[in-house]
C-alpha positions, 0 to 999 in steps of 0.5 A: 177688137174684143170677142164677146164672151158667151156662157158655156157650162163647165164640166165641173158645173155639169157634174155638180148638177148631176150630184144635185140631181142624184136620187131626184132625176132618174138615170134614164136608160141608153137602149139599143133599138133593133128596128131602127138599127136594122132599118138604117144599118147602124147602132141606134141607141135611144136615150129614154128621157121619156122614162123620167118621173115627170116623163121628160128631161125637164126635171133636170133643169128645173130642179137644178135651178130651184135648188140653187136658190138662196134661203131668201129667194126660197122664202119668197117663192118661185114663178114659172110660165108653162103649159107643158113639161117645164111646169111639171118639172117645176111642180115636182121640184117645188114639192121635193124642195118644199118651196112655194111655187106659182105656175101660170098657164094659158086659160085654154090649157087642157084639164089633163095637163093642169091635173098632172101639174097639180099632182106633182106639186100638190100643196106646194104650188098654185096654178093660175090660168091667165090669158089665151096664149103662152105670151099672156101667161108669161107676161102675168108671171113676170109681172108677179115676179116684179111685184113681189120679188119672186124668182122666175124659173125660165124653161130654157134660157138660164145657166142653171137650167142649161147645166141641169139639162147638160147632165143628159149628155154626161149620162150618155157618155158614161153609159157606153164605152163605144165611140159615139159618132152622132147625137140627134137632139130635139131643139125647142128653146135650146136648153137641152141642145146647148147643154148636151153640146157643151159636154160633148165638146169637152169629152167627145169633140169628134161626135157630131151633134145634130139639132132637130126642130119641127118644120113649122117652128124652125126658130133655131135653124132660122137664127143660125142661118141669119147669125142672130137670134130671130123671133118667128112671126108665126109657128105651127104649135103642133109639136108643142114641146119644141115649138117656140117663136124665139130661142134663148139668147144664151142657148142660141150663142152656145148652139151657134158655136157648138152644134154641127148642124140643124135640121127640120122634119115635117110634122106629118113625119113626126106623127108617123114616127109616133104611131110606129113607136107605139105600134112596133116598139110599145113606146109612147112618146109626145111629138117632141119625143119623136123628133130625133128619130124622124130625122134619121132618114135624112142622114141614112147614108152618113150614119150607116155603120155608125154609133148613133144616139137619139134623145127621146125627150118626153112622153106627155102625150094627150090621148085625145090627140091620137085622131089628129096624129093619125090624120097628119101621118096619113096626109104626110104619106099622101094617103088621105085626100079631101075633095069637093065632090059635085053630086048630080041631083038624081037618085042613085048618084051616091051609089054610082060614086061608090061603085064606079068612082072609088077604087076597090081599096079606097075608103070614105072617112069624111062626108059632109053634105047639105042640099040648100038649093035646087041646082043640078049638082050639089057639093059635098066635102068628102075625105078619102083614104087610099091604100097606095098614094099612086091611086090618087091620079086614077081616082081624080081621072074617074071623078072628072070623067063622070063629072063628079070632080069639084075641087081638090082641097089638100093644097088649099090651106085656107080651106083645109085648116077647117078640116084637119 
């Protein structure tokens, strides 16, 4: 019985990609982080792909792919579908190579992202807003490719794209003489993880490669467990740079063979990491950029005393998401809680709630109340932020004792989704 051969980037091709990217993509720093190193008693090095000119590693694969096209393919132009970092990498590459590109995005794409893509591509790109979802934009992009014979530049499931992303691994090994014990790499569609793992498999096979996905979009983990590439029916798209319903066929095959482990991290933990990186290290990252650092806690015993590399994949974070990031972090830490509170219809009820029910460090951060009838008790939706998660049970006990308690909403997802 013959074993089906799979594509794995050769070291020669990855080095060729590095040569192609020379002077285009930055050789990003491999920097020791003192805070994480102290916290985990290890040598924690950050591969700062957030410092790329397009603020993510995606420039590597996009440019390597587009620069490999024939003169005939270049003349026809290229197409991609993306509302994220891939579109910025493609736009930059089109301008650098003077190739016309069409970038399809879903209609709800934030204006800030559209403007960023236009800035990088200028007159060499056209942006087409199509449909409500990525799938709508993708189908429209593929239809154009079929109609006029343009080349589709896939965000991850393409040999040249994978070889481009693999240059991250090549750089890491060239930037330190120390033996690397662990590399934590974020996984979305799998282009970066499969490329990096291919390089380490040849040059540093003793290094353990750990892939990290958001808990709400475990596409690679699910596929590896089922031993076949599996499309998830629903995903949490919050970690938008690493949330896909189905990873690539090529990338899955490589990761199945070369990844040592796949882990997931809760989105709330990612949010806390984003805030800590900003407040304590002055590093701005997008949710996908914080994935690898969010996974270290799960490996705190294994990595003690080891040399560890975490790939910080990107920094395209929209400032308008800050409130949601803080909210998710507080919820994950068990410090933010929502209730339906039943206020007695009498003067002084709210004053009593604040004075006798709330603890001295509890803070009301959300209050929604409408009196629509003459019932004895009128409900209000109240959000309360605690200083210590152990304060929750005493708070609920005081509510019940004074007959204020209605319902606890954090564990009711159908209702809770309208609050967060």
